[in-house]
C-alpha positions as CSV (number, residue, x, y, z in Angstrom):
1,X,-5.2,-14.3,4.9
2,X,-2.1,-12.3,3.9
3,X,0.4,-11.4,6.5
4,X,1.7,-7.8,6.2
5,X,5.3,-6.8,6.8
6,X,6.3,-3.1,6.8
7,X,9.7,-1.9,5.4
8,X,11.4,0.8,7.3
9,X,10.8,3.1,4.4
10,X,7.0,2.3,4.5
11,X,6.9,3.1,8.3
12,X,8.6,6.5,7.7
13,X,6.4,7.4,4.7
14,X,3.2,6.3,6.6
15,X,4.1,8.5,9.6
16,X,4.7,11.4,7.3
17,X,1.5,10.8,5.3
18,X,-0.7,10.5,8.4
19,X,0.8,13.7,9.9
20,X,-0.1,15.6,6.8
21,X,-3.5,13.8,6.3
22,X,-4.7,12.7,9.7
23,X,-8.2,12.1,8.3
24,X,-6.9,9.3,6.2
25,X,-5.7,7.1,9.1
26,X,-9.0,5.1,9.3
27,X,-9.2,4.7,5.5
28,X,-5.7,3.3,5.4
29,X,-6.3,0.9,8.2
30,X,-9.5,-0.3,6.6
31,X,-7.8,-0.8,3.2
32,X,-4.9,-2.7,4.7
33,X,-7.4,-4.9,6.6
34,X,-9.3,-5.5,3.4
35,X,-6.0,-6.2,1.6
36,X,-5.0,-8.8,4.1
37,X,-8.3,-10.6,3.6
38,X,-8.6,-10.2,-0.2
39,X,-5.7,-8.5,-1.9
40,X,-7.5,-8.6,-5.3
41,X,-10.7,-6.9,-4.0
42,X,-11.9,-4.6,-6.9
43,X,-12.2,-1.6,-4.7
44,X,-8.4,-1.7,-3.9
45,X,-7.6,-1.3,-7.6
46,X,-4.7,-3.6,-7.3
47,X,-2.3,-3.4,-10.2
48,X,1.2,-4.3,-11.4
49,X,3.8,-1.6,-11.8
50,X,6.3,-1.3,-14.6
51,X,9.5,0.5,-15.4
52,X,11.8,1.1,-12.4
53,X,9.1,-0.4,-10.2
54,X,8.8,-3.6,-12.2
55,X,8.0,-6.5,-9.9
56,X,6.1,-4.4,-7.5
57,X,2.3,-3.8,-7.2
58,X,0.1,-1.0,-5.8
59,X,-3.3,-0.6,-4.3
60,X,-5.4,2.5,-3.8
61,X,-6.0,3.7,-0.3
62,X,-8.1,6.8,-1.1
63,X,-8.4,9.3,-3.8
64,X,-4.7,10.2,-4.1
65,X,-3.1,7.7,-1.8
66,X,-1.3,4.6,-3.1
67,X,0.4,1.8,-1.2
68,X,3.2,0.0,-3.0
69,X,4.1,-3.5,-2.0
70,X,5.6,-6.8,-3.2
71,X,4.6,-10.4,-2.4
72,X,7.3,-12.1,-0.4
73,X,5.5,-15.4,-0.8
74,X,1.9,-16.5,-1.4
75,X,1.0,-15.6,2.2
76,X,3.1,-12.5,2.9
77,X,3.3,-9.0,1.4
78,X,6.0,-6.5,2.1
79,X,4.7,-2.9,2.2
80,X,7.2,-0.7,0.5
81,X,5.9,2.9,0.3
82,X,2.8,5.1,0.7
83,X,2.0,8.4,-0.8
84,X,0.5,10.2,-3.7
85,X,0.7,8.8,-7.2
86,X,3.6,11.2,-8.1
87,X,5.4,10.4,-4.8
88,X,5.5,6.7,-5.1
89,X,5.7,6.2,-8.9
């Protein structure tokens, strides 16, 4: 099981996202639970990022919601940002 840590930027962007999209709260919670159990589950669409975000990864948490993260170690992931494709990339 992967332990999730939240950066301060992630916390701020999550609050902003949920205030604009309150219907997404349960989907995000479910996706993060799924991620902590199996980060490579196909429905998360987990993928490496490149360019200025090289070294980071992202998962899908809905139609146009992405969560950017990095692995701190093999058992810990640091959540960095959440938002639309254009907001986080």
